[in-house]
N, C-alpha and C positions, 0 to 999 in steps of 0.2 A: 504494500499500499504506500503510495507516493504522495508527497506534498510539493507544491511549487509556490514560489514567492515572487511577487511583483512589487516594485517600488515606484511605478509610474502609472498607477491606475489600471493595470492590466494590459498595457500596450506591449510590454516585454516581460518575459518570465525567466527566472533563474533555473539552474540545474535542479533536477528532482532530488528530493531527500526521502529515503525509505524510512518510514516510521515503524514498519514491521515487514519482514521478508520471511516467508514460510515456504516449505516444500509441499508436496502433493498430499500429505496427510492432514493438512489444515486448510480451512477456507475462511478468509476474512471477507465480511459481507456488510452491506447496509451502513456505510460510513457516513458520518456527519462531522461538521466542523463549526466551531463557535468562537468568535473573537470576543474577548472580555471587554465590555464597554466601561468597566470601572478601572481598568489598568491595561493599557495598550501593549504592554510587554507580553501578555499572556494570550495564547490561543489554545483551544482544547479540541482534540479529536476523540471520537468514540465510535465503536463498531462492535459487532458480534463476531466471534471466532469459533467456528465449528471445528472440533478436534476429532482425531481418530478414535478416541476412547469415549465418544458419545457425550461430550460436554459442549456447552455453548456459552461461555462467559462473556460479559460485557467488558470490552477492552478500552483502555484509556491511554492517551499520550498527550503531552503538553509541551509547549515552548514557552520560555520565560524571557526570550530576547527578540520577540517579534517575528519568529519563524526562521531565524538564522540557523539555530540548532534545535534539535528535539531530544527530550529525555527518552530513555527506553520505554517501550510500551509495557503496560502492566495490567493485571486484572483489577477491575473496579468492583465487580460482583460476579460470583460464580454460583449458579443455582444448583449445581451438583450433577451427578451422573444421570444420564438420560433426559436431562432438562436443558433448556437453552433460553437465552435472551434474544431479542430481535428488535432492530430499529432504534437504537439508543440515540437520543438527542439531548442537548444541554442548553439550559437557560441560566443566565446570571442575574441574581437578584441585585437590587440597588446597593446592598451592603457587601456585595462580592461573593455571597454564598452561591455555590453551584448546585443546580438541581438537574438531575438526569432522569428522563422518562423513557421507558421502553416496555415492550411486551415480554412477559415471562411465560414460556410454554413448559408445562409440567406434565409428567405422567403420574396419575393418581389412580390406583386400583385398576390398572390396565386401560384407563381412559385418559384422553388428552384434555387438559384444562389450561386455558389462557387467561391471564389477567394483566392489567396495566400496573406497572410498578415504578416507584421513584426511589432514588438514593440521593443523598445530599453530601456536600463537602464544604467545610468552612475554612479549608486551608489550601484553596486553589487546586484541589484534586490530589493532594498528597495522600489523604485518607478519605474514606467514604463511610457513610452511615450504614446501618442494617437496612434491608429493603423495606419499603412501606407500600401497602396495597392502595391503589387508587380506585380501581373498579374491576369487576370481571369483564371479559370481552365476549361478545355474542355475535360477532360478524359471521356471515356465511359466504361472502364473496359476491361479485357482480357477474351477471350473465347477459349476453346479447338478447334483448327482448324478442327478437324475431327468430333466431336460430337456436337459442339456448346454450350457445357455446360460452365457456368461461372467458372472462376478460381479465387481463393482468392488471389488477388494481392495487391499491395500497394495502389491502388485506388487513393485517393486524398492526400496521405501522402507525404509531401515534405521532402527532406534532404538538409542539409546545411553544408558548410565547409568554413574555413577562411584561407587565405594564409599568409605568413610571412609579407607581406606589407599591410595587412589589407583588401585585396580584398576578397569579399564574393562571393561564388558560390552556387547557389541553383539548385536543379533538382527535377523533378517529371515526371509522365507519363501523356500524353496529346494527343488528337486526332486532334489538329488544323491543322496539316500539311497534313492531308489526307481528309480534309473536313468532319471530323467526322466519317471516315470509320474504323480507327483502332488507337489504342494508340501507340505512339512512346515515346521516352525519350527526354525531352527538358531540357535546362539549361538557366539560366540567371545569370548576374554578377552585382555586385555593387562595385564601387570604392570610395564611400563616406560614408562607414559605414552603409549601408542599407537605407539611406535616399532616394536614387533613384536607379532604376534598368534598365538594358538593356531589350530590347524585347526578348522573348523566341526564341531560335534557336534549331533545331532538332540535337541531338547528336548521336542517335542510327544509326547504320551503314547500316541497310538493310531497305530501306523505304517501301517495300511492305509487311512486316511482322510485327506482333505485338511485341512491346517491353515494358517491365514493371519492376517495383520494382528496381529503381536505387539507388545506393549509391555513394557518392562523397567524395573525399579527395584532399587536395592540398599539394604537396611536398614542402620541404624547399626551393627549387629553383624556386618555382612558378608553376611547372607543375601540371596541373589538371588531375585527374584520375576519371572516372565515370564507374562503373560496373553496369550491368543490365542483365536481362534475356530476351531472345527473342524466337520466334517460327521458 
């Protein structure tokens, strides 16, 4: 997994830097990158790493010199054997606390269970808290309404944004509001830095059609914007 750095607004790019390099027995997937708005020296990368022994930890790497060099990648959270994380993203609170949101896929009594999970760091990612549950995940995936063929959508990949007062907003696609008939876009909020979360609410506007692959942002005045696709 490589990172590139530009000092002229993206017109030119430096040589690639490998933040992790693995052989065929590992698979690094669903990477995200977040610049720290409270300290421009720091940038954070997170992703999931599937291993040959059936693990899928959330991996973390950071730079403290604006991307000139990167510290070695390390595990931020490992859900254990036969379980995995997926789609980790990072938001930075106004006090500098990092909040990472991802899906955790577990095998419980021979059944697959997926939930949205957060971990927090108060030391720029050196250490991370124990995982905290945000919500269960009940997405079923999107299908072409004419052919019934599956569509490659965001699946269980959540998105996360933070407002100027530290309010966190997370969104993903989920079928709970149609009793499992179709995915809609849902959102949750946290006003205490990710320690507790509201119950999911449906935000996609057409309740009888599939909605998928949301993105979220919070404006400086606190206005929340969520974009998504629907059928």
